[in-house]
N, C-alpha and C positions, 0 to 999 in steps of 0.2 A: 373685089367681094363677091360679086357675082359668081366668080369661077368656083371660090371655097364652098360657097350656097350651093352650087349645082354639084359638087363632088359630096359635099354632106347629103343631102338628097339622095343620090345614088347609091350612098353607103347605108341610110336607112332603108331605101327601097330594095335592095338587095338583103338585108337584115331581115325584113319583112317576108321577102319569098321565102330565105332559109327556114324563118318558124313556121309558117304554113307548112311548107313541105316536112318537117320533121314532125308534125302532129298527125301526119297520114299513117295509116297501118293497110299493108298489103296483106291478104292472106289467102292463100294457095289452095283452090277447092282440093277437100281429102272425100273420097268415098266410105261409106259405113263400115266395108272392109277396110280398108285401109286404118280409120281411127281405131276400129277392135285390134289391128293386129300391132298397134304403135303403142296403144294403151299398156300401162300395166295393170290397172282397174277399170272395171266397166259396172258400174252399179245404179241401182235407181236408188233415189236418196233423199230426204227431206230437210231443208234448209232451220237451222236450230236459230242461229243468230249470225250475227256478223259483228267484227270489230277493226275501226280502221287506224291507223297510225303511222306515224313515220320511220323509217328504217333507212340508213344507208345514204339518207338525202330524197328519199324518194317517199310518198305514202302509198300503201300497201292497205289491202281489205284482206282480213284474215275472216274465212266464214267457216262456220262448223255443221256438218252435215250429219245425220242419223242415216246409216244404210239400213237401208228397208228389204233389199234384195242384191245379191251379187252374181255378175254375170259373168265375169273375169276377176280373178286374185283373190286375195285373200285381205281387204281392208279393216277388218273391227268392226267394232259397233257404232264407232263415231269415226269419223275424216275432216282434217282440216285441211281447206282450200286456200292457197294464198294466191291472190294476183293483184297486178300494178293498178295504181288508181283508186280513188277513193275520196271521202273529205275527213280533213283535219282540221278542227277549229273554222277559221274562215277561208280555208284554201280547200279547191275542190281540182282534183287532179283526174282528165277525162281520159283515157286511152281508147281509140276506135277499136272496136274489134273484142274488147274482154268485157265477159259477162258479168253483170250484177245480178244479186240473188235477195229475195226477201224471205223473212220468217215464215216457216208455215208452206213455203212453194215445194210442191214435187218436181223432181227432175230425173233424167238419164243423164250422168256425166261418163264422160272418158278421161283416165286421169292420168299423170304422168308422175311419179316423184322426182322432190326438188332435192337440190345439194343438200337441203335443211333437213330433209327427213319428212318436210310436209308435202301437200301434192298440189301440182297444179293441172288446167283444164287442157287437154291436147287441141293444140289449134285453137283456143279459146272458145270463141261462138260456135264452131264447127262442131265442137264435143261437147255442146251444150244442148240439150234436148227436154224442152218443158212438158210437162204431164197435164194435160185436161181431160175433165170428164164430161164425157157428149152426156148431156141432157135425157135427149131422146131413147140413146139407146142403152146408156149406163156402162158404155164400153169407154175403158182410155185410150187417149190417142196421144201422138208427141207431135210437136213442131220445133223443127231447129233451129236456133236462133238467128243461123246466116238464111232463112226463108226470108228475112228482110233485111240482109246485110251481103251487100256485093263481095263475091269472091273470084278471084281470077282462076280462070279456066286456062292452062297452058296450049291446049289443042284449037281453042278457037282466038285464043289471045284476046279475050274480052271479060271484062266483069261482069256480072251477074248476080244476082241475089236469087239464087235456086235450090234452096236447102229444103228438108225434108217438110210437108206441112200436111198435119191431116192423115198421117199413117196412123193405126191402129199399135198400141204399145204391142202387141204379140206377134206384129210382124216385124217390127225394128229388133224384140228380142231373137227372134228366129233367123232374122238377118247377121246379127253378132254370133249367135251359135253356128249356122254355117261358115263364116268366116274365120271362126276359131277352128272349127275340125279341119277346115282346107289345109290348115299348119302356116308357118311363115311369121317374123314378128316375135315378137315375146309370147311365154307360154305362161298360160294363168298359174 
């Protein structure tokens, strides 16, 4: 009896460890230049609405954005971004590294088209920059979601939260333009 109980406890422990590891998300660090070259669309956008529901056994959040300014690509006036996770009924699915948006929020997004024809954010939090208005100066600045989320740096082999924070919006726009003019990757 003790032996069976011991084996059962080992299986339970192994299952718990496997579940804990399955929830982890590793995001490889990408520069603004690489994000810009990888993305099909780079745009300043305003979140209009979110809808969450089930699809193929997973919970997904579909967010509609109004495009305010296009830096790369031709997305049209509205764009739909589909990301894994969200809340459906009494169940919540949380995926580390996946950004969430609130209606009325202004962002800069680096987007890639999915097989369904909608969009996903390139490298999730790395491709998401929140726009803030600096009250003292009246200037707009951006903070990359990975400023507070550790990404993996293959050169140092360490995880660090090192995203862009407090950079003026026009500086980010210039970095994207410079990356696109340097060539490589997808063309607008």
